[in-house]
N, C-alpha and C positions, 0 to 999 in steps of 0.2 A: 740649189735649195738655199733660201735666205734664212739666216738665223733670226730668232726673235730679238727685238730691240732690247737693249740693256735697261734696267730700271734706274740706273744712275745717269743723270744728265751730264753734259759737258762741264757745267759749272761745278758740280760735285766732284767730278774727276779732277778738275783743275785744283780745287781746294785740297784734295787728297795729295796731289803732286806737290803743292806748296808745303803741306804738313810734312811729307817725306823729305823734302829739301831741308826744312827746318830741323828735322830729326837728324839728318846727316851732318848739318853744321854743329848741332849740339854734341853729337858723337865725336866729331873731330876736335872740338874744343874741350870737352869734359873727360873723355875716356883716356886714362893714363896709359893703358896698355895699347901701344901703337898698332900691333898686329891685329888685335881684336877690333880696334876702331876702323882700320882699313878694310877688313873683311866685312864688317857691318855696313860700311859705306858702299862697297861694291854690291852687296846684297840689296840695299835700298835702291841703288842705281838700276839693277836688273828689274826690280819690281816697277820702277818708274818707266823703264823702257817698254815693259810689257803693257802697262796701262796706256802709254802713248800709242803703241802699235794697235792695240785692240779697240781703243775708243776714239782716236783721232785720225787714223789712216784708212778708214772705211774698209777694214779687212773683213767685215761681215759679208761682203760681196764675194770674197775669195772662195774657191772650192774647199770643201771640208778638209781634204788632206793638207792644204796649206794652212788652214786655221789651226790644225793640230800641231803644226811645226812652230808656230810663234812662241808659245810658252817654253817649248824645248829649246829654241834658239836663245831666249833670254836667260834660261837656266845655264846652258852650256857656256855662253859667253861670260856670264857672271862667275861661274866656277873656274873657268880658265883664267880670268883676271885674278881671282883670289889665290889660286894655286901658284900662278906665275909670280905674284907678289911675295907670297910666303917662301917660295924657293929661291928668290933673288937675294 
């Protein structure tokens, strides 16, 4: 079963990715509390990874069970990086 196409085009997604990158740079430069900055940057990276997976890798053709795994994967990897950094 094919999923309905997204209402956001590739250019819009690209602009969102650029904005998230800019936000990550601003966070790194402006936020004094390093742990909070790092966690925020990891969260932004997880969102960006999810956007790339869902909008540029043609995952709308994947079976439904695989499409359900993509957001979970991004969240688990992002959380693992955050916790690993905070515990190090």
